[in-house]
N, C-alpha and C positions, 0 to 999 in steps of 0.2 A: 600511441599513449594519451594520456589523459590532456585534454584541452586547459585545466585550471576555469574554466568556466562559472559564471557567478550565477547567484541564486536565480534571479529574474531571468535567463537567460535557459536555467536549465527546467523554469517556471514555464516560458513561452515553448520551448521544447517539447516537455508534458501535456502540453492544451493540444499542441498538434497531433503529437504520436494518439491521445485518447480522444479525439477527433478522428483520426484514420482507423486506430487498429488498437482496445484499449487491452487485450491480451499482452501486443508490442510494448507498448508501454510498461506493463505491469513488471515483465520480463527484465526491463533494464532499469526501473527504478530497484527492484531488491537489488539486483545487479549492483545499481550504483548508488542510491539511497539510504538499505540499511545493512549494505555490506562494506561497502568499498569507503565511503563515507564514514563507518563506522571505525574503522579501523585508522584513518586518517584521524581521526578527531581523540581515539583512544590507544590505539598500539601505540609499541614499542618504536626505538630507529630501526631494532634488527626485523620486528616483523612490517614493518612499513614497504624495507628494501626487499623484503623475501617474497609478499604478498600483491602489495600493490601494484607493481610494473605489469603482472603477468594478469590482474585482473583490470589495469586498464588496456590493454592491449587485446583482450577477450581471450587473448590463450586459455584463463579457466575463467570460471562461471563461479558466480558464488550464491549461496542461499543461506535465508535467514532462518533456524532452527527457533522460533518460541513457542507457539499453539502446539497444544497437547488435547489428547481426547476429554481432558477432566480442567484443563485447565484456557479455556480462551480470552474473556475479558477481564477475568481476575489470575493474572498472570505473574500474580504473587504465591496462588499455590500452583506452580507448576510440583510437580510432582519428581521428572529425571533427578537424579541423584548423582553427585561429583564426588567421588573419596577419594584421600589421596593417598597416595602408594608413593614413596621415596621419591623420585623427580619425577612423576607421572602425578596424573588424576585419574580413575577409573569412572567413565562414565555409562549409566545403564537407565532407560528410558525409553520413553515414543514421544516422534512428535508427529503431525496428522496439519494436511492441505499446507503442505508446504509448498513456494514455489521455486520451482528450478530446482525441487529437491531430488530428479530425477536426474538431472544432466550436471548437476553442481561438480567442479570440485573442490571447494573449499564451503565450508559450515560454520555458521556463528551459530554456538547452539548453548542455550541457556539451561545451567542445571546447580540444584542447590545444594552446597555441603553443608548445611544443616535445617530442613526443611519448615523446625521449630521457630526462626529467626526470620520464618515469612521472606517477605524484598530480601532485608537485612542478609540474609543466606545464599542470596541467588551469586554466580557466577558465570562470567561471558567465556567460552574458550574456538578459540581457532583450531577445527578439525579438518584435514585433509581426508577426504571422501573413500580415498582406496585405504581407510584404515582400517584395518582388523577388526571384526563387530557391527561396523559401518552398514547396516541394511539397509534397502528402501526398498519398495514396490509401486509403480506408479497408480495412481485413481483416476483412471479416465473415463469419461462419461461419466460422470457423476454432479459436476459442475450446473449448473444453470446458463451461465455463459464464460466469458472467455478461455472460450474452449478450446485456442490452439496454445494456453498455456500450458507449462508443464506442473503440474502437480503431484506430492507422492506424501507416502506415509513410511515415516522412518523410524527404525526401531535400533539403536544403540542397548551392544549386548558386550559389555565391558571392554571398551570402547578404552584403549589406553592414549590418553593426550600426555605429549611434554607440558611440565609445568611451564616452562617458557610460550606455551602457546595461549597463557591464561591471558583475558585480554582485559587490560585495567588491572587495580587494583580485586581480590578476595574480597566476596559482599560488594560489589559494585557495580557484577552486572543490572542490576534493573535500572540503577540511573542508564549503564551504556543501553539496556533496551529502549528507555523512555526517549532518550535522545536519538535515537532511531526514529522511533515513533514519531515524532516531530518533522523529522526533517520528510519521512517519508507521507505524513497527513498534506503536506506541501502539495507535491505527487498525487496525491490522490483529489486534491481538490482544483489542479489544475488537469487533471484528465474529467474529471467533471464534468466541467467548463465544456474541454472539447466535444463532449459526448451531447453535451446541450447546444451547443452551437451546429454540431451533425443534425440534430434534430432538426433546430430551427429553419438549415437548409434545406432539410430537404421534403419538412412540413410547405414551405413556402415554393419551391420547385413542382409538388404532385398539386398544391391549390394552384397555382397558374398555368399547370397541364390538365388536372383531372375536369370534364362539364359533366351536370348533372342537372336535370331541370331545366336546359337551353342555355344555361353558362358557367362559367367557371365556377368551381367551388369555392375558390378565394372572394369571390363577387357576395356570399353571403358573409352576413355582419357576425353569427356566431364563431364561422372559421378564423376571420379577421381578429373577433375578439381573440380568440385561441391561439394565435399567431402573435399577436400584439405582447399579452400577457408572458409569453415565451421569451420573447426578444427582450422584454424589460427584464423576465428575470437572468437572462446571459448575461444582460449587461451588470445586471448588480450583484453576480457571481465573478465574472470578470475582474472589477476593480477591489471586491475585499479578496480576490488572489492575490491582485496583484499586490497591494498594501502589503497581504502577510510578506510577499516577496521580498517585497524591499525593505521591511522591518529588517526582516533575519538578514538580509544583503548588507544592512548598514552596522547590523550589530546589536539593533534594541532587541527587550524580552519582546517575543512575538507566538508565547502560546498559545495566549488567549484568542488573539485574532488569528493562527493557525487554524486553530479548531474551530472557530467560527467561520470561515471560508471553506474550511472543509465538510461542517453540518450543511451549512447553507447550499453552496453548490453541489453539492450529491445530491441535494433532496429537490431543489429546483430543476436535476437532470432528471430525477426519477420523475418527476411530472412533466418536462417536456419529452419526454419518452414515452410517456403513457398516452399524452396528447397526439403526439406524433402518430401512433397506430391508429388513435380515434380519426385523425383526419385520413390517413390511406385505408381507411375502412377494411375490407379484406383482403386485400395487398398488402395491409399492415402487418394482418395477423401471420403473413406466408416470410418463405424467404425470397421473395421472389422482388423484396429491398430489403436496407440494408435498416429499416426501422425497428424491424422485432429484434433485430441481434443488439441495436443501443437499448433497446426495451428490458434485457436478458444481462448485458455486462452491467447497466448501472446498479444495478443490485450488489453486486461483488463491491463496489465502493462505497457502498455505505456502512457496510462491512470492516473491510481491510482497514489497518491500523487504529482500530479503535470504532467501533460502530457508533450510530445516529448518539443515542441513549451515553453510551459513553460521552462522546464529546459535549452533548449538555453536561453532564457529570461536571466536565473539565473547565468549562466555560464558568460556569455557576461559582467553583472552588474558587478561579480566578479573580471573580468580581466581588466575591462575595466576603472571602479570605476562610481561612480553616478557625476554626473558634479554637483559639490557646488554649496549650494542656495545664493543666491545673498543678 
C-alpha cells in the first residue's frame, strides 16, 4: 500500500527516476500525483475507500484526462461535455496524449456541464475505464521522447457515470485540475533535475575518457567551461526544486516557487542535454550513448503540467498580482 511519504521524499524519488528513465517517472507521477493525490485531496470517504487502496497497491492504474485536441494550455476551453441524467452524468468528448490511458483502470475525466461558464462549468469525474462508451486507441511512435510511456487517444461516447463519482462539487473541476498540476509540476521539476544530473555525469565521464589531439577532451577549456556551467545549473536547479518541496511539505504557499523550479529546472536540463550531445560529438547523435535519449525526453518536461510559457504567466501573476476587477 501507500507509504504516506512526504513531499521531500517524493521529490528525491522523482529526481532519481528522472535520472534513470523519464518514462517510468512519468508513469508513476500520473498514477500518484495527478490521480491518487487528487482523490486523497478532493474525494469523499466512499471514493477514497473504493479507489485509493487499489491504486496504492498497483491493482489499478490511474490516468488523468484533461488535454484535448482543441484544448491544451487553455484548459478552460475544453469541449468534453457532461449532461446530468437522473442519478448519472453522460459524458461525450475526446482526450488526447493521455499518459497511462491505454492501460488505466480508473480515469479522472474533466468535462463541462455548461461551456458558456468556461472554468466555472468544469467538473471532475472518476470514470472506471470498463464503462461502456469509454474507447481508447494507442498512440505509438508519435512521441519525440518518453517512448516507453503509454499514451492514448480517448473517445467518450455517451459514457454514463454515477453522480456519486463526481469528484468535489459541480463546477469545481478546474480547481481540482489546477491543484493536481501544481503537485505534478514539482515532480516534473525533480525529473528535469534528474535528467540534468545524468547529462552532467555522462558528459564528465566521456570528457575523461575520450581523447582527441593527443589528450583528453576534458583538458580543453571549451569543454571544461561547458561542464562547469552544466554543474552550476544542476546545483541551482536542485536548490530551487528542494525549496519548493520543503514549502509544500510545510504547508506554505508554493505555487510561485513550484513554477519557478519547474521553469528553471526544465530549461537548464534542455541546455544540459544539448551540450551533452555536443560533447559526445557523433556518438551523441546515436543511441550508442544515453544522451540522445535525455535530449528527446527533456523536451516533454518543458510541456507537461504547463509549458515554459505558461509557467512564466503563472510566475508573473504571482509576483505582480491580478488587476482588481472594477
